[in-house]
C-alpha positions as semicolon CSV with decimal commas, in nm:
position;residue;x (nm);y (nm);z (nm)
1;M;-3,458;-1,400;-1,074
2;K;-3,140;-1,401;-1,266
3;D;-3,253;-1,159;-1,532
4;E;-3,366;-0,964;-1,288
5;M;-3,025;-0,937;-1,120
6;K;-2,860;-0,856;-1,430
7;D;-3,076;-0,560;-1,480
8;L;-3,043;-0,443;-1,155
9;K;-2,667;-0,479;-1,152
10;S;-2,713;-0,290;-1,459
11;R;-2,898;-0,043;-1,351
12;T;-2,764;0,021;-1,000
13;K;-2,411;0,117;-1,245
14;E;-2,580;0,297;-1,527
15;F;-2,749;0,518;-1,242
16;A;-2,349;0,544;-1,127
17;L;-2,245;0,685;-1,435
18;R;-2,495;0,900;-1,499
19;I;-2,412;1,048;-1,105
20;I;-2,062;1,044;-1,231
21;R;-2,127;1,255;-1,558
22;L;-2,359;1,461;-1,409
23;Y;-2,085;1,576;-1,123
24;T;-1,838;1,670;-1,448
25;A;-2,092;1,919;-1,570
26;L;-2,157;2,041;-1,234
27;P;-2,064;2,441;-1,221
28;K;-1,742;2,470;-1,061
29;S;-1,829;2,681;-0,790
30;T;-1,762;2,610;-0,398
31;E;-2,140;2,496;-0,348
32;A;-2,219;2,266;-0,684
33;Q;-1,846;2,122;-0,581
34;V;-1,965;2,016;-0,229
35;I;-2,251;1,891;-0,318
36;G;-2,153;1,709;-0,587
37;K;-1,872;1,562;-0,423
38;Q;-2,161;1,404;-0,152
39;L;-2,354;1,342;-0,455
40;L;-2,093;1,135;-0,621
41;R;-2,000;0,964;-0,340
42;S;-2,349;0,840;-0,234
43;G;-2,470;0,781;-0,604
44;T;-2,219;0,516;-0,662
45;S;-2,195;0,375;-0,373
46;V;-2,543;0,230;-0,476
47;G;-2,459;-0,053;-0,683
48;A;-2,164;-0,124;-0,469
49;H;-2,415;-0,224;-0,204
50;Y;-2,580;-0,396;-0,449
51;R;-2,301;-0,636;-0,583
52;E;-2,244;-0,689;-0,211
53;G;-2,591;-0,800;-0,156
54;T;-2,559;-1,071;-0,397
55;R;-2,268;-1,227;-0,262
56;A;-2,412;-1,231;0,035
57;R;-2,387;-1,557;0,269
58;S;-2,708;-1,517;0,494
59;D;-3,071;-1,329;0,404
60;A;-2,938;-1,106;0,697
61;E;-2,622;-1,019;0,547
62;F;-2,840;-0,935;0,228
63;I;-3,115;-0,751;0,370
64;S;-2,821;-0,556;0,513
65;K;-2,605;-0,485;0,201
66;I;-2,926;-0,365;0,016
67;E;-3,063;-0,167;0,330
68;G;-2,728;0,026;0,277
69;G;-2,793;0,096;-0,088
70;L;-3,163;0,233;0,014
71;Q;-2,959;0,456;0,277
72;E;-2,715;0,584;-0,001
73;L;-2,991;0,611;-0,261
74;E;-3,234;0,846;-0,010
75;E;-2,894;1,064;0,054
76;S;-2,868;1,095;-0,343
77;C;-3,178;1,179;-0,350
78;Y;-3,152;1,468;-0,143
79;W;-2,805;1,597;-0,266
80;L;-3,020;1,602;-0,599
81;E;-3,326;1,829;-0,451
82;L;-3,018;2,054;-0,311
83;L;-2,896;2,080;-0,623
84;L;-3,274;2,186;-0,771
85;E;-3,338;2,400;-0,521
86;A;-3,031;2,592;-0,488
87;E;-3,082;2,637;-0,863
88;I;-2,764;2,507;-0,945
89;M;-2,956;2,251;-1,164
90;T;-3,266;2,274;-1,355
91;E;-3,553;2,008;-1,306
92;K;-3,513;1,928;-1,660
93;Q;-3,114;1,817;-1,581
94;L;-3,244;1,646;-1,290
95;S;-3,582;1,467;-1,347
96;G;-3,435;1,162;-1,496
97;L;-3,165;1,076;-1,186
98;M;-3,413;1,166;-0,951
99;H;-3,693;0,945;-1,112
100;E;-3,460;0,683;-1,173
101;A;-3,371;0,667;-0,811
102;D;-3,705;0,679;-0,694
103;E;-3,739;0,342;-0,914
104;L;-3,429;0,206;-0,770
105;T;-3,588;0,252;-0,387
106;A;-3,901;0,097;-0,486
107;I;-3,717;-0,259;-0,631
108;L;-3,450;-0,249;-0,330
109;I;-3,716;-0,191;-0,069
110;T;-3,941;-0,456;-0,233
111;C;-3,621;-0,729;-0,257
112;V;-3,590;-0,653;0,133
113;K;-3,972;-0,703;0,163
114;N;-3,922;-1,018;-0,020
115;T;-3,616;-1,146;0,203
116;K;-3,758;-1,080;0,469
117;V;-4,136;-1,269;0,443
118;K;-3,904;-1,559;0,218
119;K;-3,692;-1,571;0,617
120;R;-3,953;-1,570;0,818
121;E;-4,151;-1,870;0,619
122;R;-3,840;-2,083;0,617
123;K;-3,866;-2,034;1,041
């Protein structure tokens, strides 16, 4: 479990760094910058929520933090889709980040589900 947590800690941090690099590569147009700032905020929050969750004092607190990270991932996907559909960035430029967001979402959903099951089993 510790290796999985370390891997997820690294992956969420790398996701944030990729978002930062994407933001710096965006065109300086108003619409690109507005969307980019939203993406920058949500994309860099995922790892912060995960780290807060690893320090949770209870299962309920862990679930709350991880679900917060899931909300930020969903928002990040939305902004990435807008960058693509507004033709600000190409699919080639965004597909890797979109794929990683999907994978992180699946992992975090599994973390929440497993914690809820363990919580029920203890009762």
